[in-house]
C-alpha positions in Angstrom: -5.3 5.3 -24.2 -5.8 2.0 -22.5 -4.1 1.3 -19.2 -3.0 -2.2 -18.8 -2.9 -2.5 -15.0 -6.4 -0.6 -14.6 -7.9 -2.7 -17.3 -6.7 -6.1 -15.5 -8.2 -5.0 -12.2 -11.4 -4.4 -14.0 -11.3 -7.9 -15.3 -10.1 -7.4 -18.9 -6.5 -8.6 -18.7 -4.3 -8.3 -22.0 -1.7 -10.5 -23.2 0.9 -9.1 -21.1 1.1 -9.2 -17.2 1.1 -5.7 -15.8 3.5 -4.9 -13.2 4.6 -2.3 -10.4 6.8 -2.9 -7.2 6.2 -1.9 -3.9 8.7 0.6 -2.6 9.7 1.1 -6.4 10.4 4.8 -5.4 12.9 4.5 -2.6 16.6 4.3 -1.1 17.7 1.8 -3.9 17.9 4.4 -6.5 20.8 7.1 -6.6 18.4 9.9 -7.9 15.9 9.2 -5.0 18.8 9.6 -2.5 20.0 12.6 -3.9 16.6 14.4 -3.5 16.2 12.8 -0.1 19.3 14.5 1.1 17.9 17.8 0.4 14.7 17.6 2.6 14.7 18.4 6.2 12.7 15.6 7.4 10.9 12.6 5.9 7.5 14.2 6.7 8.5 17.3 5.0 9.6 15.2 2.0 5.9 13.7 2.1 4.4 17.2 1.8 6.7 18.5 -0.6 4.5 18.2 -3.6 7.2 19.0 -6.2 9.8 16.4 -4.9 7.1 13.6 -4.2 6.0 13.9 -7.7 9.4 13.7 -9.0 10.4 10.5 -6.9 7.2 8.8 -8.1 8.2 9.4 -11.6 11.9 8.1 -11.1 11.2 4.6 -11.3 8.8 4.9 -14.2 11.4 6.7 -16.5 13.9 4.0 -15.6 11.8 0.9 -15.8 8.6 1.5 -17.6 6.2 0.0 -14.9 2.5 0.0 -15.6 1.6 1.4 -12.2 3.0 4.6 -10.4 2.4 4.6 -6.7 2.2 7.7 -5.0 5.0 8.6 -2.7 3.7 9.5 0.7 3.6 7.5 4.1 0.9 5.6 6.0 1.4 8.1 9.1 0.2 11.2 7.0 -3.3 10.1 8.3 -2.4 10.4 12.1 -0.4 13.4 11.2 -3.5 15.0 9.6 -5.8 14.2 12.6 -3.4 16.2 14.8 -1.2 13.6 16.3 2.5 14.7 16.5 4.6 12.5 14.2 8.1 12.6 13.3 11.0 10.4 11.8 14.4 9.9 13.9 17.5 8.9 11.9 18.5 5.2 12.4 15.1 4.7 14.2 12.1 5.3 12.2 8.7 6.7 13.1 7.9 8.2 16.4 4.3 9.7 17.7 3.1 11.0 20.8 1.1 7.9 21.8 -2.8 7.9 21.7 -3.5 5.6 24.5 -5.9 7.4 26.9 -9.5 9.3 26.4 -7.3 12.6 27.1 -5.0 11.9 24.2 -7.8 10.7 21.8 -9.7 13.8 22.4 -6.9 15.9 20.8 -7.6 14.0 17.5 -10.0 15.7 15.0 -11.2 15.4 11.3 -11.8 19.1 11.4 -8.4 20.3 9.9 -7.6 17.1 8.2 -7.8 17.9 4.5 -5.9 21.2 5.1 -3.1 19.3 6.7 -2.6 16.6 4.1 -3.7 18.8 1.0 0.1 18.7 -0.3 -0.6 15.0 -0.9 -3.6 15.8 -3.0 -1.7 18.4 -4.9 1.0 15.6 -5.6 -1.5 13.3 -7.2 -2.8 16.2 -9.4 0.7 16.8 -10.6 1.3 13.0 -11.3 -1.9 12.9 -13.2 -0.7 15.6 -15.4 2.9 14.3 -15.7 2.5 10.6 -15.9 2.5 8.7 -19.4 -1.0 8.2 -20.4 -0.8 4.4 -20.2 0.4 4.3 -16.7 -2.3 3.7 -13.9 -1.7 6.0 -11.0 -2.1 4.2 -7.6 -3.1 6.0 -4.4 -2.7 4.4 -1.0 -3.3 4.4 2.8 -2.6 2.5 5.7 -5.4 0.2 7.2 -6.8 1.2 10.6 -5.3 -1.7 12.4 -1.7 -1.1 11.2 -1.9 2.7 11.5 -3.5 2.2 15.0 -0.4 0.2 16.2 1.7 3.1 15.5 -0.7 5.7 16.9 -1.0 3.8 20.4 2.4 2.3 20.8 4.1 5.6 19.7 6.6 3.7 17.3 6.9 0.5 15.3 7.4 -2.6 17.1 7.5 -6.4 16.6 4.5 -7.6 18.5 2.2 -4.5 18.5 1.7 -5.2 22.2 0.4 -1.8 23.1 -2.4 -1.9 20.5 -3.5 -5.3 21.3 -3.5 -4.9 24.9 -5.6 -1.5 24.5 -7.9 -3.5 22.1 -8.4 -6.2 25.0 -8.4 -3.9 28.0 -10.3 -0.7 26.8 -12.2 -1.9 23.7 -14.4 1.3 23.8 -11.5 3.4 23.4 -10.0 1.3 20.7 -13.0 1.1 18.8 -13.3 4.9 18.8 -9.7 5.0 17.2 -10.7 2.5 14.7 -13.8 4.1 13.8 -12.1 7.7 13.6 -9.3 6.0 11.4 -12.1 4.4 9.0 -13.5 7.8 8.6 -10.2 9.6 7.9 -8.9 7.0 5.5 -12.1 6.7 3.5 -11.9 10.4 3.2 -8.3 10.7 2.4 -8.5 7.8 -0.2 -11.6 9.5 -1.9 -9.5 12.8 -2.3 -6.8 11.2 -3.9 -9.3 9.6 -6.2 -10.9 13.0 -6.7 -7.3 14.4 -7.6 -6.7 11.8 -10.1 -5.9 8.4 -8.5 -7.1 5.4 -11.0 -6.6 2.8 -8.2 -6.1 2.5 -4.5 -4.4 0.1 -2.3 -5.0 -0.5 1.4 -2.0 -1.6 3.4 -2.4 -3.7 6.3 1.1 -4.4 7.0 0.8 -5.9 10.8 -2.3 -8.1 10.2 -0.3 -11.3 11.1 -0.2 -10.4 14.8 -3.9 -11.1 15.4 -6.1 -14.2 16.6 -8.9 -14.8 14.1 -11.7 -13.1 16.2 -9.4 -9.9 16.4 -8.3 -10.3 12.8 -12.1 -10.1 11.8 -13.0 -7.2 14.0 -9.8 -5.1 13.6 -8.6 -6.0 10.1 -11.6 -7.1 8.0 -14.6 -5.0 9.3 -12.7 -1.6 9.2 -11.5 -2.5 5.6 -14.9 -3.3 4.6 -16.0 -0.1 6.1 -13.5 1.8 4.1 -14.4 -0.1 0.8 -18.0 0.7 1.2 -17.5 4.3 1.8 -15.4 4.7 -1.3 -17.9 2.8 -3.4 -20.5 4.9 -2.3 -18.6 8.0 -3.9 -16.4 6.1 -6.5 -17.9 2.9 -7.6 -15.9 2.4 -10.7 -12.5 2.7 -8.9 -10.8 -0.6 -8.1 -9.4 -1.1 -4.7 -6.7 -3.6 -3.6 -6.3 -5.1 -0.3 -3.0 -6.2 1.4 -3.4 -8.0 4.5 0.2 -9.1 5.0 0.9 -12.4 6.3 -2.7 -13.2 6.8 -2.3 -16.9 6.0 -5.5 -18.9 5.7 -7.6 -15.9 6.8 -6.9 -14.2 3.2 -9.7 -15.9 1.7 -12.5 -14.7 4.1 -10.7 -11.3 4.1 -11.2 -11.1 0.2 -14.7 -12.2 0.4 -15.9 -10.0 3.1 -14.3 -6.6 2.4 -15.3 -6.8 -1.3 -11.9 -5.5 -2.8 -11.2 -6.1 -6.4 -7.7 -7.2 -5.9 -5.6 -8.8 -3.2 -1.8 -8.4 -2.8 0.0 -11.8 -1.9 2.9 -11.7 0.5 6.0 -13.9 -0.3 4.7 -16.8 1.9 1.2 -17.4 -0.1 1.3 -20.5 -2.1 0.2 -19.7 -5.6 -1.7 -22.7 -6.3 -3.6 -22.2 -3.2 -4.6 -18.6 -3.9 -5.5 -19.5 -7.6 -7.9 -22.3 -6.5 -9.2 -20.8 -3.3 -9.7 -17.1 -3.9 -12.6 -16.4 -6.6 -11.4 -15.8 -10.0 -13.2 -12.4 -10.3 -10.5 -11.2 -7.8 -7.1 -10.0 -9.5 -4.1 -11.5 -7.7 -1.1 -9.3 -7.0 2.3 -10.6 -6.2 4.4 -12.1 -4.9 8.2 -12.2 -5.2 10.7 -12.1 -2.5 12.3 -8.7 -2.6 15.4 -10.3 -1.5 15.5 -12.2 -4.6 16.0 -9.0 -6.3 19.0 -8.0 -4.3 20.6 -11.5 -5.4 19.6 -11.0 -9.1 20.6 -13.4 -11.9 18.9 -16.6 -12.8 17.4 -17.2 -9.3 15.5 -14.2 -9.8 14.3 -14.5 -13.3 13.4 -18.3 -12.8 11.4 -17.2 -9.9 9.7 -14.4 -11.8 8.8 -17.0 -14.6 7.5 -19.4 -12.0 5.0 -17.0 -10.5 4.0 -15.7 -13.9 3.1 -19.3 -15.1 1.6 -20.3 -11.8 -1.2 -17.4 -12.4 -1.3 -17.7 -16.1 -5.0 -18.4 -16.3 -6.4 -15.5 -14.3 -6.1 -11.8 -13.7 -2.6 -11.1 -12.3 -0.6 -8.0 -11.6 3.3 -8.7 -10.9 4.7 -7.2 -7.8 6.7 -8.3 -4.7 5.6 -9.9 -1.7 6.8 -6.7 0.2 8.8 -3.7 -0.7 12.1 -3.3 -2.1 15.1 -3.1 0.4 17.6 -0.4 0.2 20.3 -2.6 -1.1 18.4 -3.7 -4.1 20.8 -3.2 -7.2 19.1 -0.8 -9.8 20.3 -3.2 -12.6 18.7 -6.2 -11.2 15.3 -4.2 -11.1 15.8 -3.6 -14.8 16.3 -7.2 -15.5 13.3 -8.2 -13.8 11.1 -5.7 -15.4 12.4 -6.9 -19.0 11.6 -10.5 -18.0 8.1 -9.4 -17.0 7.6 -7.4 -20.0 8.8 -10.4 -22.5 6.4 -13.0 -20.8 3.0 -13.3 -22.6 -0.1 -15.1 -20.9 
């Protein structure tokens, strides 16, 4: 059976625009919250293949998206490398910082796949349980974004710890990025081996960097991952998401060789349509807060986005993920609006 989203990424769009939403499985759904309440921790949740499969399937049952994205977290990779990772209620992720040669020396790929193997089991379950026409999307965080958490020991607004390590100790910083390139490529290839049709690389914090560092810390590691995946899975489409990259987006797409690029909310669609090569599928880019408001403001913006990208390969998505206060009924209306639009 044909998969509209997968075919669109491969350059064969149909008469309807495929869609999925970042964070489509999450806290805005009551059925998700019910399962989350039974899990001892968020990392335990990510490694519970049965429940991770269930919450991945929940939005597909409700809304009929064309893509299902694996339920996991970008910090599975440092956890698999041996860094201690945990989540604190009301705060978010915490990690034992990797900011010295000694702390870096404790990381290793040796037991990586054993540690994260439950994620691959989730992919296998999804491959079996998803409707045949739904594209299964695997994902990982990009090296720069994951490194900001690893080095800083938590999330931050300015990623100062990672930037300062990169400037002050480039040798150690490059070793961290190189290890993340290898781990991330292996992790995504294993997801593909388990049944993922497509993979997306999330670089959520790319906006923090000046141009030379963006090239060295965002573009080059992403290209290395893409090249490693292509060597083993040449037919699997890859989507990049350098969030808030601005004008650097065009060169990122060209240099990395991704098949599709996700556009954050601030990217002008006319610019993207004219400046990014037509062979690249564009994904995006509704403001998730519009889905909180709903109504005509939301549907009119959805139609504007659909019309703006009507002449090329496009996957409808958000410019970032759903927020917890999103009303499920607004998601239903948005899904129907997209399904009823024709190219």
